[in-house]
C-alpha positions as CSV (number, residue, x, y, z in Angstrom):
1,X,0.0,0.0,0.0
2,X,1.4,3.4,-0.9
3,X,0.3,6.5,1.1
4,X,1.1,10.0,0.1
5,X,0.3,13.5,1.3
6,X,-0.9,16.2,-1.1
7,X,-1.2,20.0,-0.7
8,X,-3.3,22.2,-3.0
9,X,-5.2,25.5,-2.8
10,X,-8.6,23.8,-3.3
11,X,-10.2,20.3,-3.0
12,X,-10.6,20.1,-6.7
13,X,-6.9,20.7,-7.3
14,X,-5.9,18.1,-4.7
15,X,-8.2,15.5,-6.3
16,X,-6.6,16.2,-9.7
17,X,-3.2,15.6,-8.2
18,X,-4.3,12.4,-6.6
19,X,-5.9,11.2,-9.8
20,X,-2.8,12.1,-11.8
21,X,-0.3,10.4,-9.6
22,X,-2.2,7.4,-8.1
23,X,-4.9,6.8,-10.6
24,X,-8.7,6.3,-10.2
25,X,-8.2,3.5,-7.6
26,X,-6.8,5.8,-5.0
27,X,-8.6,6.0,-1.6
28,X,-8.9,9.3,0.3
29,X,-7.8,8.6,3.9
30,X,-8.3,12.1,5.3
31,X,-8.7,15.7,4.3
32,X,-8.5,18.9,6.2
33,X,-8.0,22.6,5.7
34,X,-4.7,24.0,6.8
35,X,-3.1,27.4,6.4
36,X,-1.5,26.5,3.1
37,X,-4.8,25.3,1.6
38,X,-6.2,21.7,1.6
39,X,-4.3,18.7,2.8
40,X,-5.3,15.4,1.4
41,X,-3.8,12.0,2.4
42,X,-4.5,9.3,-0.2
43,X,-3.4,5.7,-0.6
44,X,-3.2,3.1,-3.4
45,X,-4.0,-0.6,-2.8
46,X,-5.8,0.3,0.4
47,X,-6.5,-2.9,2.5
48,X,-8.4,-2.4,5.8
49,X,-7.5,-6.0,6.9
50,X,-3.8,-5.3,6.3
51,X,-3.9,-2.2,8.5
52,X,-5.7,-4.1,11.3
53,X,-3.1,-6.9,11.1
54,X,-0.2,-4.4,11.2
55,X,-1.8,-2.8,14.3
56,X,-2.0,-6.2,16.1
57,X,1.6,-7.1,15.1
58,X,2.7,-3.7,16.5
59,X,1.1,-4.4,19.9
60,X,2.6,-7.9,20.1
61,X,6.2,-6.6,19.3
62,X,5.9,-4.0,22.0
63,X,4.9,-6.6,24.6
64,X,7.8,-8.9,23.6
65,X,10.4,-6.1,23.7
66,X,9.5,-5.0,27.3
67,X,12.3,-6.1,29.9
68,X,11.1,-8.6,32.5
69,X,10.7,-7.6,36.1
70,X,13.9,-8.0,38.1
71,X,13.6,-10.5,41.0
72,X,16.2,-10.7,43.8
73,X,16.3,-14.2,45.4
74,X,15.3,-14.1,49.1
75,X,18.0,-15.9,51.2
76,X,16.7,-18.1,53.9
77,X,19.6,-17.5,56.4
78,X,22.8,-15.6,56.2
79,X,25.7,-17.9,57.6
80,X,28.5,-15.8,59.0
81,X,32.2,-16.6,58.3
82,X,34.1,-19.0,60.8
83,X,36.2,-16.2,62.3
84,X,33.1,-14.2,63.0
85,X,31.5,-17.2,64.7
86,X,34.6,-17.8,66.9
87,X,34.7,-14.1,67.9
88,X,31.0,-14.1,68.8
89,X,31.4,-17.3,70.9
90,X,34.3,-15.9,72.9
91,X,32.3,-12.8,73.8
92,X,29.3,-14.8,75.1
93,X,29.5,-15.5,78.8
94,X,29.9,-19.1,79.9
95,X,26.8,-20.9,81.2
96,X,26.8,-22.2,84.8
97,X,27.8,-25.8,85.2
98,X,24.6,-26.7,87.1
99,X,22.3,-25.2,84.5
100,X,24.2,-26.7,81.4
101,X,22.4,-29.8,80.1
102,X,24.3,-32.9,79.5
103,X,24.8,-34.2,76.0
104,X,22.3,-37.1,76.6
105,X,19.7,-34.6,77.9
106,X,20.2,-32.3,75.0
107,X,19.8,-35.2,72.6
108,X,16.7,-36.4,74.4
109,X,15.0,-33.0,74.7
110,X,15.6,-31.7,71.2
111,X,14.9,-33.7,68.1
112,X,17.6,-34.2,65.5
113,X,17.6,-31.4,62.9
114,X,19.4,-31.9,59.6
115,X,21.9,-29.3,58.8
116,X,20.4,-26.8,56.2
117,X,22.9,-26.0,53.5
118,X,23.5,-22.3,53.0
119,X,21.9,-20.8,49.9
120,X,23.9,-20.5,46.8
121,X,23.6,-16.7,46.9
122,X,25.1,-16.6,50.5
123,X,28.0,-18.9,49.4
124,X,28.7,-16.8,46.5
125,X,28.6,-13.5,48.4
126,X,31.9,-11.6,48.1
127,X,34.3,-11.4,51.1
128,X,33.9,-7.6,51.5
129,X,30.1,-7.8,52.1
130,X,29.2,-6.4,55.5
131,X,28.6,-8.9,58.3
132,X,25.1,-9.3,59.6
133,X,24.2,-7.8,62.9
134,X,24.8,-9.8,66.2
135,X,22.1,-12.3,66.8
136,X,19.8,-14.2,64.5
137,X,20.4,-13.8,60.8
138,X,17.9,-11.6,58.9
139,X,16.6,-12.0,55.4
140,X,17.2,-9.2,53.0
141,X,15.1,-8.3,49.8
142,X,16.5,-5.8,47.3
143,X,13.9,-3.4,46.0
144,X,12.9,-4.3,42.4
145,X,12.9,-1.5,39.9
146,X,9.5,-0.5,38.6
147,X,9.8,-1.6,35.0
148,X,6.4,-1.7,33.2
149,X,5.9,-2.8,29.6
150,X,4.7,-0.1,27.2
151,X,0.9,-0.5,26.7
152,X,-0.2,-1.7,23.3
153,X,-2.9,0.2,21.4
154,X,-6.3,-1.1,22.5
155,X,-8.8,-2.6,20.1
156,X,-11.3,0.2,21.0
157,X,-8.9,2.9,20.0
158,X,-8.3,1.0,16.7
159,X,-12.0,0.8,16.0
160,X,-12.5,4.5,16.9
161,X,-9.7,5.3,14.5
162,X,-11.4,3.4,11.7
163,X,-14.7,5.0,12.5
164,X,-13.2,8.4,12.3
165,X,-11.7,7.6,9.0
166,X,-15.0,6.3,7.7
167,X,-16.7,9.5,8.9
168,X,-14.2,11.6,7.1
169,X,-14.7,9.6,3.9
170,X,-18.5,10.1,4.1
171,X,-18.1,13.8,4.6
172,X,-15.8,13.9,1.6
173,X,-18.3,11.9,-0.4
174,X,-21.1,14.3,0.5
175,X,-18.9,17.2,-0.5
176,X,-18.2,15.6,-3.8
177,X,-21.9,14.8,-4.4
178,X,-22.8,18.5,-3.6
179,X,-20.2,19.7,-6.0
180,X,-21.4,17.3,-8.7
181,X,-25.0,18.3,-8.1
182,X,-24.2,22.0,-8.7
183,X,-22.3,21.0,-11.9
184,X,-25.2,18.9,-13.1
185,X,-27.8,21.6,-12.4
186,X,-25.7,24.3,-14.2
187,X,-25.3,21.9,-17.1
188,X,-29.1,21.3,-17.2
189,X,-29.8,25.0,-17.3
190,X,-27.5,25.3,-20.3
191,X,-28.7,22.3,-22.2
192,X,-32.4,22.4,-21.3
193,X,-33.3,26.0,-20.4
194,X,-37.0,25.5,-20.9
195,X,-37.2,22.6,-18.5
196,X,-35.0,24.3,-16.0
197,X,-37.3,27.3,-16.1
198,X,-40.4,25.1,-15.5
199,X,-38.7,23.6,-12.5
200,X,-37.9,27.1,-11.1
201,X,-41.4,28.3,-11.7
202,X,-43.1,25.2,-10.2
203,X,-40.8,25.5,-7.2
204,X,-41.7,29.1,-6.7
205,X,-45.3,28.0,-6.5
206,X,-44.3,25.7,-3.6
207,X,-44.8,22.6,-5.7
208,X,-43.0,19.6,-4.1
209,X,-39.7,18.7,-5.7
210,X,-40.7,15.2,-6.7
211,X,-44.0,16.4,-8.3
212,X,-42.2,19.3,-10.0
213,X,-39.6,16.9,-11.5
214,X,-42.3,14.6,-12.9
215,X,-44.2,17.6,-14.5
216,X,-40.9,18.9,-15.9
217,X,-40.3,15.7,-17.8
218,X,-43.5,16.4,-19.7
219,X,-42.3,19.8,-20.9
220,X,-42.2,20.1,-24.7
221,X,-38.9,20.9,-26.3
222,X,-40.5,23.6,-28.3
223,X,-43.5,25.7,-27.6
224,X,-45.8,28.1,-29.4
225,X,-46.6,30.1,-26.3
226,X,-45.4,33.7,-26.5
227,X,-44.6,33.7,-22.8
228,X,-42.7,30.7,-21.5
229,X,-43.9,31.5,-17.9
230,X,-47.4,30.1,-18.8
231,X,-45.9,26.6,-19.4
232,X,-46.0,25.5,-15.7
233,X,-49.6,26.6,-15.4
234,X,-50.5,24.7,-18.6
235,X,-48.9,21.6,-17.2
236,X,-50.9,21.9,-13.9
237,X,-54.1,22.5,-15.8
238,X,-53.5,19.5,-18.0
239,X,-52.5,17.0,-15.3
240,X,-54.5,18.2,-12.2
241,X,-56.8,15.4,-11.1
242,X,-60.4,16.7,-11.3
243,X,-63.8,15.1,-11.1
244,X,-65.1,15.9,-14.6
245,X,-68.6,17.1,-15.3
246,X,-69.7,17.6,-11.7
247,X,-71.9,20.6,-11.5
248,X,-73.8,19.6,-8.3
249,X,-74.0,16.8,-5.9
250,X,-75.0,13.5,-7.5
251,X,-77.7,11.4,-5.8
252,X,-76.5,8.7,-3.4
253,X,-75.0,8.4,0.0
254,X,-71.9,10.5,0.7
255,X,-69.8,10.5,3.9
256,X,-67.4,13.4,4.5
257,X,-64.3,12.5,6.5
258,X,-61.3,14.5,7.5
259,X,-59.2,15.9,10.4
260,X,-60.3,18.2,13.1
261,X,-61.1,21.7,12.0
262,X,-61.2,21.0,8.2
263,X,-64.7,22.4,7.9
264,X,-66.6,19.2,7.3
265,X,-70.0,20.4,8.9
266,X,-70.0,23.7,7.0
267,X,-69.2,21.9,3.8
268,X,-72.1,19.5,4.4
269,X,-74.4,22.5,4.9
270,X,-73.1,24.1,1.6
271,X,-73.7,20.9,-0.4
272,X,-77.2,20.4,1.2
273,X,-78.1,24.0,0.4
274,X,-77.0,23.5,-3.2
275,X,-79.2,20.4,-3.5
276,X,-82.2,22.1,-1.9
277,X,-81.9,25.1,-4.3
278,X,-82.1,22.7,-7.3
279,X,-84.3,19.8,-6.1
280,X,-85.9,20.8,-2.9
281,X,-85.4,19.2,0.6
282,X,-88.0,16.4,0.5
283,X,-85.4,13.9,-0.8
284,X,-82.6,15.1,1.3
285,X,-81.4,13.7,4.7
286,X,-78.5,14.6,7.0
287,X,-76.9,12.1,9.4
288,X,-74.5,13.1,12.1
289,X,-72.0,10.6,13.7
290,X,-70.1,13.2,15.6
291,X,-70.7,12.5,19.3
292,X,-67.3,13.9,20.4
293,X,-67.4,17.6,19.7
294,X,-69.8,19.7,21.8
295,X,-72.4,21.4,19.7
296,X,-71.6,19.5,16.5
297,X,-75.1,18.0,16.1
298,X,-76.8,21.2,17.2
299,X,-74.9,23.1,14.4
300,X,-76.0,20.5,11.8
301,X,-79.6,20.6,13.1
302,X,-79.6,24.4,12.7
303,X,-78.6,24.1,9.1
304,X,-81.2,21.4,8.5
305,X,-83.9,23.5,10.1
306,X,-83.2,26.4,7.8
307,X,-83.2,24.1,4.8
308,X,-86.2,22.2,5.9
309,X,-84.4,18.8,5.8
310,X,-84.4,16.0,8.3
311,X,-81.5,15.2,10.6
312,X,-80.6,11.8,12.1
313,X,-78.0,10.7,14.6
314,X,-75.9,7.5,14.9
315,X,-73.4,6.6,17.6
316,X,-72.2,3.3,16.3
317,X,-71.8,1.3,13.2
318,X,-75.0,-0.8,13.9
319,X,-77.0,2.4,14.5
320,X,-75.7,3.9,11.3
321,X,-76.6,0.9,9.3
322,X,-80.2,1.0,10.7
323,X,-80.5,4.7,10.0
324,X,-79.3,4.3,6.4
325,X,-81.7,1.3,5.9
326,X,-84.6,3.6,6.8
327,X,-83.4,6.3,4.4
328,X,-83.3,4.2,1.3
329,X,-86.1,6.3,-0.2
330,X,-84.1,9.5,0.0
331,X,-82.1,10.5,-3.1
332,X,-79.3,12.2,-1.3
333,X,-77.9,11.4,2.2
334,X,-75.0,13.4,3.5
335,X,-73.1,11.9,6.6
336,X,-71.2,14.3,8.8
337,X,-68.4,12.4,10.7
338,X,-66.4,13.4,13.8
339,X,-63.1,15.2,13.1
340,X,-60.1,13.4,14.5
341,X,-56.4,13.9,14.0
342,X,-54.3,11.4,12.0
343,X,-52.6,10.3,15.3
344,X,-55.8,9.9,17.3
345,X,-56.1,6.4,18.8
346,X,-59.9,6.6,18.3
347,X,-59.6,7.2,14.5
348,X,-59.3,3.6,13.5
349,X,-62.3,2.7,15.6
350,X,-64.4,5.4,13.9
351,X,-63.3,4.4,10.4
352,X,-64.2,0.8,11.2
353,X,-67.6,1.8,12.4
354,X,-68.1,3.9,9.2
355,X,-67.0,0.9,7.0
356,X,-69.4,-1.3,8.9
357,X,-72.4,1.0,8.9
358,X,-72.0,2.8,5.6
359,X,-70.3,0.2,3.4
360,X,-72.1,1.4,0.2
361,X,-71.4,5.0,0.8
362,X,-68.9,7.1,-1.2
363,X,-66.3,8.8,1.0
364,X,-64.9,12.2,0.3
365,X,-61.9,13.5,2.1
366,X,-61.8,17.1,3.4
367,X,-58.2,18.6,2.8
368,X,-57.5,22.0,4.4
369,X,-55.7,24.1,1.8
370,X,-53.5,25.8,4.4
371,X,-52.0,22.5,5.6
372,X,-48.3,21.8,5.1
373,X,-47.1,19.0,2.8
374,X,-46.1,16.6,5.5
375,X,-49.4,17.1,7.4
376,X,-51.4,16.5,4.3
377,X,-49.5,13.3,3.6
378,X,-50.2,12.1,7.1
379,X,-53.9,12.8,6.6
380,X,-54.0,10.9,3.3
381,X,-52.3,7.9,5.0
382,X,-54.6,8.0,8.0
383,X,-57.9,8.0,6.1
384,X,-56.7,5.6,3.4
385,X,-58.6,2.6,5.0
386,X,-62.0,4.0,3.8
387,X,-60.6,4.6,0.2
388,X,-61.8,8.1,-0.5
389,X,-63.1,8.4,-4.1
390,X,-62.5,12.2,-4.2
391,X,-61.5,15.1,-2.0
392,X,-62.9,18.6,-1.2
393,X,-60.2,21.3,-0.7
394,X,-61.5,23.6,2.0
395,X,-60.3,27.0,3.4
396,X,-58.7,28.0,0.1
397,X,-59.2,31.7,1.2
398,X,-57.1,31.1,4.3
399,X,-54.1,29.5,2.6
400,X,-50.8,31.3,2.1
401,X,-49.8,28.8,-0.6
402,X,-51.7,26.2,-2.6
403,X,-48.6,24.3,-3.7
404,X,-48.7,21.7,-0.9
405,X,-52.3,20.6,-1.4
406,X,-51.9,20.6,-5.2
407,X,-48.7,18.5,-4.9
408,X,-50.6,16.0,-2.5
409,X,-53.5,15.5,-5.0
410,X,-51.0,15.0,-7.9
411,X,-48.8,12.6,-6.0
412,X,-51.7,10.4,-4.9
413,X,-53.9,11.0,-8.0
414,X,-56.7,11.9,-5.7
415,X,-59.4,13.7,-7.7
416,X,-60.7,17.1,-6.5
417,X,-64.5,17.4,-6.4
418,X,-65.2,20.7,-4.8
419,X,-63.4,23.9,-3.7
420,X,-64.5,25.9,-0.7
421,X,-63.2,29.4,-0.2
422,X,-65.3,31.0,2.5
423,X,-67.9,30.5,5.2
424,X,-71.0,31.6,3.2
425,X,-73.6,29.0,2.6
426,X,-74.0,28.0,-0.2
427,X,-72.1,30.6,-2.2
428,X,-68.6,29.6,-1.2
429,X,-68.6,26.0,-2.5
430,X,-67.6,25.5,-6.2
431,X,-67.3,22.6,-8.5
432,X,-63.6,21.9,-9.3
433,X,-64.5,21.1,-12.9
434,X,-65.6,24.7,-13.4
435,X,-62.9,26.2,-11.2
436,X,-59.8,24.4,-12.4
437,X,-58.3,27.5,-14.1
438,X,-59.2,29.6,-11.0
439,X,-57.4,27.2,-8.7
440,X,-54.2,27.3,-10.7
441,X,-54.3,31.1,-11.0
442,X,-54.9,31.4,-7.3
443,X,-51.8,29.4,-6.7
444,X,-49.8,31.6,-9.0
445,X,-51.2,34.8,-7.5
446,X,-50.3,33.7,-4.0
447,X,-46.7,33.2,-5.3
448,X,-46.5,36.7,-6.6
449,X,-47.8,38.2,-3.3
450,X,-45.4,36.2,-1.2
451,X,-42.6,34.8,-3.4
452,X,-40.8,31.7,-2.2
453,X,-37.0,32.3,-1.9
454,X,-35.2,29.5,-3.8
455,X,-31.5,29.6,-4.3
456,X,-29.1,27.5,-6.4
457,X,-28.4,25.3,-3.5
458,X,-32.1,24.3,-3.4
459,X,-32.3,23.6,-7.1
460,X,-28.9,21.7,-7.1
461,X,-30.0,19.5,-4.1
462,X,-33.4,18.6,-5.5
463,X,-32.9,18.6,-9.3
464,X,-29.1,18.2,-9.9
465,X,-28.3,15.1,-7.9
466,X,-27.6,11.8,-9.6
467,X,-28.7,8.6,-8.1
468,X,-26.2,7.5,-5.4
469,X,-24.6,4.2,-5.6
470,X,-25.1,1.8,-2.7
């Protein structure tokens, strides 16, 4: 493996040096910014297993090279020299004759002890060694020097080193991907200026990047339009999912579902008022399943009393099934459901009751226009079990941008049936088939009033990136 250090004023220049000297198979081990510029360390024939083996061999060699601990043998008894023994015996006083035991008594009282040979260390002691003190011999231990082997690099440190190296490589890869994304986006703007402008205009309308990219692929290479800024609006008008030829509510059983505060009860009243203005109220019935919100049924009963329609209540799936069975003679039945958030634990129970009691009904989903993209996606997934056939976009007049709700309907191909842009009953409900152009123009006008700031980093990150290799 060959490792070399490179210095360059920029990362691009450093990579050019690495590629020129070590080829395309070189591996970047580390990179950092120093005072002279960019420092890059690269290697050829990089083998992670080889480096790990070298680290282990290094630790073993250090342990073998450490000196062993010095041990001084402990003498059992220091035997003095003969002249020292004679001088010590002469200085001791003589024992009284009456108290001195006889040889036979001494042999009887004390058992025979074999003579213990002097240790080799004592026999080999030099003559000039100091004599031991008078009395019994003492054992002497020399202090051992504190010699410790050099600690070998631990396995955890080795793993941390490789983890740090991998992190630096990932950072370098992200940097390279970002640079390549900018290059790709600039190249796209030069080669396909019309498609790049469509992407920019759709992004300024707050259209999601994935939806904008799909619409941009449908951009014609040539156009007869005098103003190219109309191309994004034309693409939205052509591909926006709309319930065609719907001027009023068709006969049948319809259940309006949606999150809390989406305006379901007011929308039910608007649809009922439109039906009454055209066909009368004798074939109209309203059903409320909202037993959670205080005053929800009273609000619906107030609208029904004004319209002259009948109102029914159902608290469970069985009750709803019995109520709908008794309303089979009615041409139009509108069911107002309880509003619950996507993460409400009771939502699945309510949807199961609706599927049980109103299995033959058509479900329409109320989508608030002022909702954010992620929130609308969560609503779509939460109410997916009832399989809505269409949606009603509510509170269009309260939205600061219509790009999120338009992107959601395009992504899920959920057809738009009605648009609600106010609280007036029934004036502020419109058929999406007749208000398609108005919806797109409203989205464009909101962009002009409050333009979305998009820079080259946004376009490069969303439209210039190539698919990453695993």
